[in-house]
N, C-alpha and C positions, 0 to 999 in steps of 0.2 A: 261651630268652628271656634277654637280657642282664641281669646283676645290677644292682640299684639302687645308685648311688654313695652312700657314707657317709664320715665322718671317722674316721681311725684314732684309737683311744683314747689312744695314747701320743705319736705324732708329730704328729697333727692333719692328716695328708695325706688326700686323697680316695682311697678304696679301694672295691672292690666289696663287696657284702653277704657273699659267701663268704669273701673275704679278711678282712673284719672279724670274722666269726665265728671264724675260725682264730686271729686275733690275740688276741681276747678269751680264747679257750681257753688260749693260751700264757700270757696274763697271770695267769689264775686259777690255773693249775696250776704256774706257775713259782715256785720257791722264792725268796722275796724276800731282799734282802741282810740284812734285819734278823733272818731266821730263826735264824742261829747265836747271835745275841745273845739271842733269845727262849729258845732252848734253855738258854743259859748262865744266863738269868734264872730259868727254871724250876728248873734244877739248884741254884741258890743261893737259891731262894725260902725255904727253911727257915732259911737263914742270915741273910738280911736282907730286909726288905720292899722291894717294887718301888717305883721312883720314879714320880712322877706323869707325867713325860715319857714313860717307857716305857709306861705304861698307855694314853696317848693314841695312841701309835704302833700298839699292838696293836689298839685299837678302830678306828683309821683303816683298817688293813689288812683287818680283818674286814668293815667296811662297804663298802669298795671292792670286795672280792671278791663280796659279795652283790649289789651293783649290777651288776657286770659279768656275773655269772651270770644275773641277770634279763634284761639286755639281750640276752645270747646266746640265752636261751630264746625271747624275743619275736621275734628275727630268724629263728630256726629255724622257729617256727610261721608267721611271715609268708611265708617261702620255701615251706613246704609248702602254704599256702593258695593262693599264686600258681600253683604247679605243678598243684594240683587244678583251678583255674579253666581253665588251659590245656588240661588233659586233657578237661575237660567241653566246652570249645569245639571241640576236635578230634573229639569223638565225633559220628558221623553222626546226622542227624535221623531220626525214625521215618518210614517210607514209608507214606503214607495215600492210599487210592484210594476212589472211589465206584463201585459195580458195579450192574448191572441185568441181569435174566435175559433170555435170548432167548425171545420169545413167539410163538405161532402165532395169526394173525389171519385173519379172513375179510374180504376186500376185493373191490371190484368192479373187475375188470380191464377198464377202458374206455380207449379211445383218444380223445384230443382233437385236433380239426382246427381250424386257424386260417383265418379268413376276414375279409373286410371288409364292412361294411354299405353297401348302396346303396338308393336310393329305390325305393318300390314301383311308382310310376307317374310319368311325367313327360311333359307335353304342351306343345309349342310352339304358340302362337296366332298366326295370320297373318290379314291383312285379306282379306275377300272382296268388298269394295265400295270405293268411292272417296269422298273428301270430306275436310273439315277436322274434326279432333277437337274437338267442342264440350264434352263432359262426360267427365271421367276419374274413375272411382270406385275406383281401386286405388292402392296404394303398394308400393314395393319391400319384400320380406320380410313383407308383410301376408298375412292368411289370407282365402280366398274359399271360397264354397260352389258346388257344381255348379248351373249355371243362373243364377247371380248376374250382373246386368248389370255389365260391366267398363267400357265406354265407349260413347259415342254420337257419330256423325259428323253433319255438316250434311246434311240430307235435303230442303232446299227445292226443289232442281231435280227430284229424283225425285218429290216430291209433286205438282209441277206436271205432270210427265210422266205421272203416274198418271191425272190427269183426261183428258188427251188420249188416252191409250191406252184408257180406258174408253169414251170417245165414239167412237173409231175402231172398236172392236169392236162397239159397238151399231149403227153405221151399216152395217158389213159384214154383220151378221146380217140387217138389214132388206133390204139389197140381195139377199142370197141368197134370202130368202123371196119377194121380188117376182119374181125370175128363175125360181124354181121354179114359181110360179103361171103365168107366161107360157109356160113350157115345156109345162105341161099343156094350154095352149090353142094350142100350136104357134106361139107368137109369140116364142120364144127357143130358141136352139140349145143343144146339150149342152155345147159348149165354153164358152159364156158362163156356164152354171150351174157348171161345174167351176172356172172362174176365180174366181167369187164364193165358192165353198167354200174355195179356197186363201187368199183374202183374209181370210176369217173365221179360219182357222187361224193365219195370220200375226199378225193383230190380237190373238188370244188369247195367242199366245206372247209378244208384246211386252208385254201387260198382266201376264202372269205374271212376266216378267223384272223389270219395274219393281217389282212387289209384293215380289219376293224381295230386291231391292236395298233397299227400304224396311225390310224385316224385318231385313236384315243391317246396317242403320245402327246398331242396338244390338248390340254384341258381348257375348255371354254366355260364362261360364266353362264349358268342356266337362267339367271334373272339379273336385272340391274339392281344396284343397291350399294351398300357400304360393307367393307370387310370388317366384321366385328370379332372374328377369331381366326388366327392363322397358326397352324401347327407344323408347318414345313419351312425348310430353308433350302437354298441352292446347295446341291451336292448330296442331299439325302436320298436314300434308296426307298422307293415306295413299291407297294404290291397291291393287287386288287383288294379293296376294302379299307385301305389306309385313310383315316380322316385327314383331309387337306386343309380346309378352311370353311368359314361360315359367312354367307352373304345375307344381310338384313336389308329389307326394302322398307324405307321410311318416307317414300314419296307421298304416302298417306299414312295416317295413324288410325288405330282403331280404339275407340273408347267403349267399354262395356259397362252398362248400368243395369241394375236390377229393378224391374218395374212390377208393381202389383198386378195380379191377373185382371182386376176390375178396370184397369186403365190401359190394357193392351190395345184396345180398339182405338186409342188416341195416338198410337205409334205405328201408322201404316208404313210398309216398306217403300222407300223412295221419298219419304217426307223430309223436308228440310227443318233442322232444329238449330237454335243458337247454342254455341258451346263456348264457355269461358275457362281459360286455364289460369291457375293461380300464379304462374310465372309471368303472365301478361294480363293483369286484372282489368286494364282499360280497353282491351281488344276483344271484340266478339267475332269468333270464327263460325263459319257455317258448316254444319255437319249434315250427313244424310243417313237416314235409318237404313242400314244394310241388311240386317238379319235379326230375326227374333227366334230365340232358342225354343225347341220343342219340348225340352225337359226343364221343369221349374224346380225351385228349392222347397225346403220344408215349410217356409213361411209364405208360400203362395206367390213367390216372385219369380219372374222369368228374365233371363239375360237378354238384353237388347244391345246389338252392336251398332255403333255409330261410326261412320267413316268421315274423317276430316282430312281434306287435302292439305299437304304441307307445302304451301306455295310462297309463304312470306320468308324471304331470305334473311331479313333483319330480325325476325321472330320465329326461329326454327322450332318445330315441335319435336320432342324427344320421347323416347320410351320411358315410362314410369312417371310422367307428369300427372298431377292431380287436376281433374277436369270437372266442371259443373255444367250439366246438360239441363236445359229448361224444357218443360213439357210443351209439346206442340199443340196448336189449336186451343190455347187457353182463352176462355171467354172473359171479356171485361165485365167487372162488377162495380157497383156504386157503394162506397163505404164512407164512414166518418173517420177523419184523421185529425190528430193533434201533434204538435212537436213532442219528441221523446223527452225533451228537457222539462216538460210540464209534469212528468210523473214523479210522485213522491211515494216512499214506502214507510209505513209505520205498522209495527207488530205484524209483519208478514202480509200486510194489506197494501195492494197497489191502488193509489188514489190520486186525485188532483184537487187543487183549490179552485173553486168556481166563484167568480166575482159577480155580485149582483147588488145594486143600490149601495155601492162603496163598501160592501161587506163581503168577506170571503167565507165560503163553506167548504168543509172537508168532505169530499164525496168519493167513495170507492168506485172503481171502474174495472171492466173486464177488457183486456187488450187482446189484439190479434197479431197479424203479420206486421213486419216492419218494412217500410219503403223509404230507404235513404234516412233522412233525419226525422221522418214522421212515423207514427205508429197507428194502426187501425184500432178504433174503439168499437167493441162489440156490444157493450152494455154500459149504461151509467150516464151518458151525455146526450144532448140534443144539438142539432146543427144551429149555429149562431151563438151559443153560450160562450162566455169568455172564461178562459182558464189562465191561471198564473203561470208564466213561463220563466220568470226571473224575479228573485226576491222572496221565494217561498220559504227560505230558511228562517226558522223562528216564528212562523205564522201560527195562529191559533184559530180553531173553528169559531166563527162569529166575530172575528176581529175586524175593526173598521180600518179602512185604507185612506191615507191622507193624499197621496199623489199616485196617479195612474198614468202609465205610459203605454198607449195602445200600439201594437205591432201588426202590420198588415201581413196576411199569410202569403 
């Protein structure tokens, strides 16, 4: 550290602290020019008393020397203090780490499969009769019940045709009865009777057709659900085959996941499985294995359908949600775990710092699955060993630790 500048006590020039100390020492211990005179004065003290001017000179020299000695001592102490501060600043700080032991835990070794939710049922509704839509009882995205009337078309023509068809059928039956009576009296041929029977059948068919058209004038919902598509409006003319609307049933949703063939035996039909949706990460839904596909993919995976009942009003399930299905009947296993914050990476190597006898060692490890804030250690550590979980930045292999803060798992 450079010395602090001061003024020379004799010349008044700017000098360093060290130079000033040396100069003061020279001044204090240098024999002043008056010293021979002082000796002469002491030698002749018995002969004649000292003059007042000589006494002032002696006192000035003594006072000046004392002041200079004090300044020199203060500068020396100040220099020692500054050197002590520099040495304290250069002293390395104590190395402090927090450690946590490697523990053995029992976890459920289950596999999660990703899938997307789809509707449970969906039915397109088409027209089976013709006419103008007079009444429309639905709206887009509205809910309907199975059997609920959706719309009604104009049926005036069919109602008029119904009366004609009923009269035609009645007349045909009378004609058949009359001809059968005449045949028994040999007044009618068999062909005439057979023709009358055919007319009765045709009239009955015509009546049934008109009655069916009248019944179909009111279109009812085949299933309960939500109207997800509506292609008609009141006043539109419809004919048989005209698309009317689409009803989607989401009272339950279906989640399909692809499972390897080696694990199909772990997915029996009717088995309950936990299902988590990304839209509701803290809620676990219960699903049921509904169906296993008989045709697999090229990778040897088979589609497994999971049915999840959509019963939570505040957390409704929708079509297209991402779901995570956990493997059923997962057996618990015992594994070694450490906090994930203990892991360090150097040169593509995953490792930890192990503390032993106040000294850390860099040790590569092989990790496995993650469970919350912990990670499974497959190789490299033993139960009970202490690993550094905080303060690992800047550590070196073999470095000694000054302060250790143990953390309970």
